[in-house]
C-alpha positions as CSV (number, residue, x, y, z in Angstrom):
1,M,21.8,6.4,25.2
2,Q,19.6,3.3,25.0
3,Q,16.7,5.5,23.7
4,Q,19.0,7.2,21.2
5,I,20.1,3.8,19.8
6,E,16.5,2.6,19.5
7,D,15.6,5.9,17.7
8,I,18.6,5.4,15.3
9,Y,17.5,1.8,14.7
10,R,13.9,2.9,13.8
11,Q,15.1,5.7,11.6
12,E,18.1,4.2,9.9
13,S,17.8,0.4,9.9
14,R,16.1,0.0,6.5
15,R,18.5,2.5,4.9
16,V,21.5,0.6,6.3
17,F,19.9,-2.6,5.1
18,A,19.4,-1.4,1.6
19,T,23.1,-0.4,1.4
20,L,24.1,-3.8,2.9
21,V,22.1,-5.7,0.3
22,R,24.1,-3.9,-2.4
23,L,27.4,-4.6,-0.7
24,L,26.7,-8.2,0.3
25,R,24.4,-9.3,-2.6
26,D,22.5,-11.5,-0.1
27,F,19.3,-10.6,1.8
28,D,19.8,-13.0,4.6
29,L,23.5,-12.1,5.1
30,A,22.6,-8.4,5.1
31,E,19.9,-8.9,7.7
32,D,22.1,-10.9,10.0
33,A,25.0,-8.4,9.6
34,L,22.6,-5.5,10.4
35,Q,21.4,-7.2,13.6
36,E,25.0,-7.9,14.7
37,A,26.1,-4.4,14.0
38,F,23.3,-3.0,16.1
39,T,24.1,-5.5,18.9
40,A,27.7,-4.2,18.8
41,A,26.4,-0.6,18.9
42,M,24.4,-1.4,22.0
43,Q,27.6,-2.6,23.7
44,Q,30.1,0.0,22.4
45,W,28.2,3.3,22.0
46,P,27.3,3.7,25.7
47,Q,31.0,3.4,26.5
48,D,32.6,5.2,23.6
49,G,29.9,7.7,22.8
50,L,27.7,8.2,19.8
51,P,29.8,8.2,16.6
52,H,29.8,11.3,14.4
53,N,28.0,9.3,11.6
54,P,26.0,6.4,13.1
55,R,24.8,5.2,9.7
56,A,28.3,4.9,8.3
57,W,29.5,3.2,11.5
58,L,26.7,0.6,11.2
59,V,27.4,-0.1,7.5
60,S,31.1,-0.5,8.2
61,A,30.5,-2.7,11.3
62,A,28.0,-4.8,9.5
63,R,30.3,-5.3,6.6
64,F,33.1,-6.5,8.8
65,K,30.7,-8.9,10.6
66,A,29.7,-10.3,7.2
67,I,33.4,-10.7,6.2
68,D,34.0,-12.6,9.4
69,R,31.1,-14.9,8.7
70,L,32.1,-15.6,5.1
71,R,35.6,-16.4,6.3
72,K,34.4,-18.8,8.9
73,E,32.1,-20.5,6.3
74,S,35.0,-20.6,3.8
75,R,32.8,-18.9,1.2
76,L,35.9,-17.6,-0.6
77,D,34.2,-16.5,-3.8
78,S,31.6,-14.4,-1.9
79,L,34.4,-13.0,0.3
80,E,36.5,-11.9,-2.7
81,D,33.4,-10.1,-4.3
82,L,32.7,-8.4,-1.1
83,K,36.2,-7.1,-0.7
84,Q,36.0,-5.6,-4.2
85,E,32.8,-3.7,-3.5
86,P,33.7,-0.1,-2.5
87,I,32.0,1.9,0.3
88,A,31.0,5.4,-0.8
89,P,33.1,8.4,0.5
90,P,31.4,10.6,3.0
91,E,30.6,13.4,0.5
92,K,28.7,10.8,-1.7
93,E,27.0,9.0,1.2
94,Q,23.5,10.5,1.0
95,E,23.4,10.1,-2.8
96,V,24.4,6.4,-2.5
97,I,21.8,5.8,0.3
98,V,19.1,7.2,-2.0
99,D,20.3,5.0,-4.9
100,D,20.4,1.9,-2.6
101,Q,16.9,2.3,-1.4
102,L,15.5,2.9,-4.9
103,R,17.5,-0.1,-6.1
104,L,16.0,-2.3,-3.4
105,I,12.4,-1.2,-4.1
106,F,12.8,-2.2,-7.8
107,T,14.4,-5.5,-6.9
108,C,11.5,-6.5,-4.6
109,C,9.1,-5.5,-7.3
110,H,10.8,-7.3,-10.2
111,P,8.3,-8.8,-12.7
112,A,9.9,-12.2,-12.4
113,L,8.4,-12.5,-8.9
114,A,4.7,-13.2,-8.4
115,P,2.6,-10.1,-7.4
116,D,1.9,-11.5,-3.9
117,L,5.5,-12.1,-3.3
118,Q,6.4,-8.6,-4.5
119,I,4.1,-7.2,-1.9
120,A,5.4,-9.5,0.9
121,L,9.1,-8.8,0.1
122,T,8.4,-5.0,0.0
123,L,6.7,-5.2,3.4
124,R,9.6,-7.2,4.8
125,E,12.7,-5.8,3.3
126,I,11.8,-2.2,2.7
127,C,9.1,-1.5,5.4
128,G,10.7,-3.8,8.0
129,L,7.5,-5.4,9.0
130,T,7.8,-8.7,10.8
131,T,7.0,-12.0,9.1
132,E,4.2,-12.5,11.6
133,A,2.6,-9.2,10.7
134,I,2.9,-9.9,6.9
135,A,1.4,-13.4,7.4
136,S,-1.5,-11.8,9.3
137,A,-2.2,-9.5,6.3
138,F,-2.1,-12.4,3.9
139,L,-4.2,-14.7,6.2
140,I,-1.6,-17.4,6.3
141,T,0.7,-18.8,9.0
142,P,4.0,-17.2,9.8
143,T,5.7,-20.4,8.9
144,T,4.1,-20.4,5.4
145,M,5.0,-16.8,4.9
146,A,8.6,-17.4,6.0
147,Q,8.9,-20.1,3.5
148,R,7.6,-17.9,0.7
149,L,10.0,-15.1,1.6
150,V,12.9,-17.6,1.6
151,R,11.9,-18.8,-1.8
152,G,11.5,-15.3,-3.1
153,K,15.0,-14.3,-2.0
154,A,16.4,-17.5,-3.4
155,K,14.8,-16.7,-6.8
156,I,16.4,-13.2,-6.7
157,R,19.7,-14.8,-6.0
158,N,19.5,-17.8,-8.3
159,A,18.0,-16.0,-11.3
160,G,20.5,-13.2,-11.0
161,I,17.9,-10.5,-10.7
162,P,20.0,-7.3,-10.6
163,Y,20.0,-4.9,-7.7
164,E,19.5,-1.8,-9.9
165,V,17.0,0.8,-11.1
166,P,16.0,-0.2,-14.7
167,G,17.2,2.0,-17.5
168,Q,14.9,4.5,-19.3
169,R,13.8,1.8,-21.7
170,H,12.1,-0.3,-19.0
171,L,11.6,2.3,-16.3
172,A,7.9,3.2,-17.1
173,E,6.9,-0.5,-17.2
174,R,8.7,-1.3,-13.9
175,L,7.6,1.9,-12.2
176,K,3.9,0.9,-12.8
177,A,4.6,-2.4,-11.0
178,V,6.2,-0.6,-8.1
179,L,3.3,1.8,-7.8
180,T,0.8,-1.0,-8.0
181,V,2.5,-2.8,-5.1
182,I,2.5,0.3,-2.9
183,Y,-1.2,0.8,-3.8
184,L,-2.1,-2.8,-2.9
185,V,-0.3,-2.4,0.4
186,F,-2.3,0.8,1.1
187,N,-5.6,-0.9,0.1
188,E,-5.0,-3.7,2.6
189,G,-4.3,-1.1,5.2
190,Y,-7.2,1.1,4.3
191,H,-9.8,-1.7,4.1
192,A,-8.5,-5.0,5.4
193,S,-9.5,-8.0,3.4
194,S,-10.8,-9.7,6.5
195,G,-10.7,-9.7,10.3
196,A,-12.3,-7.8,13.2
197,H,-11.1,-4.3,12.2
198,L,-11.9,-2.2,9.1
199,D,-8.4,-1.1,8.6
200,R,-4.7,-1.8,9.3
201,P,-3.2,1.7,10.0
202,D,0.3,0.2,10.2
203,L,0.1,-1.0,6.5
204,A,-1.6,2.2,5.3
205,Q,1.1,4.4,7.0
206,E,3.9,2.2,5.6
207,A,2.5,2.6,2.1
208,I,2.4,6.4,2.5
209,R,5.9,6.3,3.8
210,L,7.0,4.2,0.7
211,G,5.2,6.7,-1.5
212,R,7.1,9.6,0.1
213,L,10.4,7.7,-0.2
214,L,9.8,6.9,-3.8
215,L,8.9,10.5,-4.7
216,E,12.0,11.7,-2.9
217,L,14.1,9.2,-4.8
218,L,12.5,9.5,-8.2
219,P,10.3,12.6,-8.9
220,H,7.5,11.5,-11.3
221,A,4.0,12.8,-11.9
222,E,2.3,9.5,-11.2
223,I,4.1,9.0,-7.9
224,R,2.7,12.3,-6.8
225,G,-0.7,11.1,-8.0
226,L,-0.5,7.9,-5.9
227,L,0.8,9.7,-2.8
228,A,-2.1,12.2,-3.2
229,L,-4.6,9.4,-3.5
230,M,-3.4,7.7,-0.4
231,L,-3.3,10.9,1.7
232,L,-6.8,12.0,0.5
233,H,-8.2,8.6,1.6
234,H,-6.2,8.4,4.8
235,A,-7.4,11.8,5.9
236,R,-10.8,10.3,6.5
237,R,-9.6,7.3,8.5
238,A,-10.8,8.5,11.9
239,T,-14.4,9.0,10.7
240,R,-14.9,5.7,8.8
241,T,-16.3,3.8,11.8
242,S,-18.6,4.7,14.7
243,A,-17.6,4.5,18.4
244,D,-18.9,0.9,18.3
245,G,-16.7,0.1,15.4
246,D,-19.5,0.0,12.8
247,L,-18.9,1.1,9.3
248,L,-19.9,4.7,8.4
249,L,-20.6,5.5,4.8
250,L,-19.1,8.6,3.2
251,E,-22.4,10.6,3.7
252,E,-22.5,9.6,7.3
253,Q,-19.0,10.7,8.2
254,D,-18.3,13.9,10.3
255,R,-16.3,15.9,7.7
256,S,-15.1,18.4,10.4
257,L,-12.9,15.6,11.7
258,W,-11.2,14.9,8.4
259,D,-7.5,15.7,8.5
260,R,-7.3,19.0,6.6
261,E,-3.5,19.0,6.6
262,Q,-3.4,15.7,4.8
263,I,-6.1,16.9,2.4
264,L,-4.2,20.0,1.6
265,E,-1.0,18.1,0.9
266,G,-2.9,15.7,-1.3
267,Q,-4.5,18.5,-3.2
268,Q,-1.1,20.2,-3.8
269,L,0.5,16.9,-4.9
270,L,-2.4,16.3,-7.3
271,E,-2.2,19.7,-8.8
272,S,1.6,19.3,-9.4
273,A,0.9,15.9,-11.1
274,L,-1.9,17.1,-13.3
275,I,0.0,20.1,-14.5
276,T,2.6,17.9,-16.1
277,R,0.0,16.2,-18.4
278,Q,2.1,13.0,-17.8
279,F,-0.3,11.6,-15.2
280,G,-2.0,8.2,-15.2
281,A,-4.8,6.3,-13.5
282,F,-3.6,6.9,-9.9
283,S,-3.8,10.7,-10.5
284,V,-7.3,10.4,-11.8
285,Q,-8.4,8.4,-8.8
286,A,-6.8,11.0,-6.6
287,A,-8.8,13.7,-8.5
288,I,-12.0,11.7,-7.7
289,A,-11.0,11.6,-4.0
290,A,-10.2,15.3,-4.1
291,V,-13.7,16.1,-5.3
292,H,-15.1,14.2,-2.3
293,A,-12.7,16.0,0.1
294,E,-13.6,19.4,-1.2
295,A,-17.4,19.0,-0.8
296,P,-18.5,20.6,2.5
297,T,-21.4,18.1,2.7
298,A,-22.4,14.9,1.0
299,E,-25.2,16.7,-0.7
300,A,-22.8,19.3,-2.2
301,T,-20.7,16.6,-3.9
302,D,-20.1,17.4,-7.6
303,W,-21.3,14.1,-9.0
304,P,-21.1,15.2,-12.7
305,Q,-17.4,16.0,-12.2
306,I,-16.9,12.6,-10.5
307,L,-18.6,10.8,-13.4
308,A,-16.5,12.7,-15.9
309,L,-13.4,11.6,-14.1
310,Y,-14.6,8.0,-14.1
311,D,-15.0,8.2,-17.8
312,V,-11.3,9.3,-18.1
313,L,-10.3,6.5,-15.7
314,M,-12.2,3.9,-17.9
315,R,-10.1,5.0,-20.9
316,L,-6.8,4.9,-18.9
317,S,-7.4,1.7,-16.8
318,P,-10.6,-0.1,-17.7
319,S,-11.8,-2.8,-15.3
320,P,-15.1,-4.1,-13.9
321,V,-14.4,-2.5,-10.5
322,V,-14.0,0.9,-12.2
323,E,-17.2,0.2,-14.1
324,L,-19.0,-0.5,-10.8
325,N,-17.8,2.7,-9.2
326,R,-18.8,4.6,-12.3
327,A,-22.3,3.0,-12.1
328,V,-22.6,4.3,-8.5
329,A,-21.7,7.8,-9.7
330,V,-24.3,7.5,-12.4
331,A,-26.9,6.6,-9.8
332,M,-25.9,9.6,-7.7
333,R,-26.3,11.9,-10.7
334,D,-29.2,10.4,-12.6
335,G,-31.0,8.3,-10.0
336,P,-30.9,4.8,-8.6
337,Q,-32.7,3.2,-11.6
338,A,-30.0,4.4,-14.0
339,G,-27.3,3.0,-11.8
340,L,-29.1,-0.3,-11.2
341,E,-29.3,-1.0,-14.9
342,L,-25.5,-0.7,-15.2
343,V,-24.8,-2.8,-12.1
344,N,-27.2,-5.5,-13.4
345,G,-25.3,-5.5,-16.7
346,L,-22.0,-6.0,-15.0
347,L,-23.3,-8.9,-12.9
348,G,-25.2,-10.3,-15.9
349,R,-21.9,-10.6,-17.9
350,G,-20.5,-12.7,-15.0
351,D,-18.1,-9.9,-13.9
352,L,-17.9,-9.3,-10.2
353,Q,-20.2,-12.2,-9.2
354,Q,-17.8,-13.0,-6.4
355,Y,-17.2,-9.4,-5.4
356,H,-19.4,-8.6,-2.4
357,L,-19.4,-4.8,-3.0
358,A,-21.1,-5.4,-6.4
359,H,-24.0,-7.1,-4.7
360,A,-24.0,-4.6,-1.9
361,A,-24.3,-1.7,-4.5
362,K,-27.1,-3.5,-6.2
363,A,-28.9,-4.0,-2.9
364,D,-28.5,-0.4,-1.9
365,L,-30.0,0.8,-5.3
366,L,-32.9,-1.6,-4.9
367,R,-33.4,-0.4,-1.3
368,R,-33.5,3.2,-2.6
369,L,-36.1,2.2,-5.2
370,Q,-38.1,0.5,-2.4
371,Q,-37.9,-2.9,-4.0
372,Y,-37.3,-4.4,-0.7
373,S,-37.7,-8.1,-1.5
374,A,-35.1,-8.0,-4.3
375,A,-32.9,-5.8,-2.1
376,K,-33.0,-8.5,0.6
377,T,-31.8,-11.2,-1.8
378,A,-28.9,-8.9,-3.0
379,Y,-27.9,-8.1,0.6
380,Q,-27.8,-11.8,1.4
381,D,-25.6,-12.4,-1.6
382,A,-23.3,-9.7,-0.4
383,L,-23.2,-11.0,3.1
384,R,-22.4,-14.5,1.9
385,L,-19.3,-13.2,0.0
386,A,-18.1,-10.6,2.6
387,Q,-14.9,-11.5,4.6
388,Q,-14.6,-8.5,6.8
389,D,-16.4,-8.5,10.2
390,V,-17.2,-4.7,9.8
391,D,-18.7,-5.3,6.4
392,K,-20.7,-8.2,7.7
393,R,-22.2,-6.2,10.5
394,F,-23.1,-3.4,8.1
395,L,-24.8,-5.8,5.7
396,Q,-26.7,-7.5,8.6
397,K,-27.9,-4.1,9.8
398,R,-29.2,-3.3,6.3
399,L,-30.9,-6.7,6.1
400,Q,-32.7,-5.9,9.3
401,E,-33.9,-2.6,7.9
402,V,-35.2,-4.2,4.8
403,D,-36.9,-7.0,6.8
404,A,-38.6,-4.2,8.8
405,H,-40.0,-2.7,5.6
406,L,-41.2,-6.0,4.4
407,S,-42.9,-6.8,7.7
408,A,-44.6,-3.4,7.7
409,R,-46.4,-4.2,4.5
């Protein structure tokens, strides 16, 4: 029974929480009531047996716990509002659970909240990550993160941010913010911003889970595109570092170890997104990832197609980082000199001067052109800016290779 209750907690706790937030209109009260309900379940279920509908039992128990607390604290206005909020009948339960989860996602990603806070609230309230884990991802202390989360929830309450999915008029704008938050969570999981390890699989998997949940709740072409993008990248996770934990570039990875099941799912999602002709930047990025996934070897990669896709991406979502990636594609199609000219132009305008990957790309192109002295300077610039231990080791290794060439002259 103990294991069954733990399994139910893992599977249902965030769904129950989403419903409690709607019923109680208070994040902290909902969290406390949820924990009290599960404590009661641990005591009662082993004696009385597992209820027919554990989720409904937990929602009901948590609601009564919250009513008791409000009564003891003499919060009469809150108590009156709570009594008026209906619980869905059994036949409507699944529909309401879906609505509650979707409502909570849009609340955590409301544009009135700062982007970093949107990510933190999403990780805490929807993914259920601990404050300590979120603080680690943001490179701050748990105390500081806890304070931020408290302020964020207070702003939702005090500003009267509604627990609702926006109407059609604002849905497209708000959906973009939600997708961006999920994408940023995945990015931090796929390539951690700092630390000893290249990735944070827990964050990447949570982002994929959120993408699946959002697609289930709100079918939309660009949600399919984002989920496809994450799956196509995550399929390569096991091959991105060596046995010693060193970074392996795409051309160095053992493609036979890529997760073909995830790749197939990503390809299918991408096709279903593109066929609608209502796709956006995430779908185009997924298409680029799919070209890499489909190539049996690095040499067989269709770089002209990738470059064409970057041209589309530049029209949909122009940015210096997209320009940098496009420059690398140009170098792969037309040679390192062509790519170097584009990268130098980017850095010359002042864009990406603090982005270590821009200097690393420049260094690699110079290395390929056998301009080792200039390559050494660029690698040093990249190393100075890098925050990730794995990136630093890779750049140091490249510096040693360049120094060896210089010494051999």
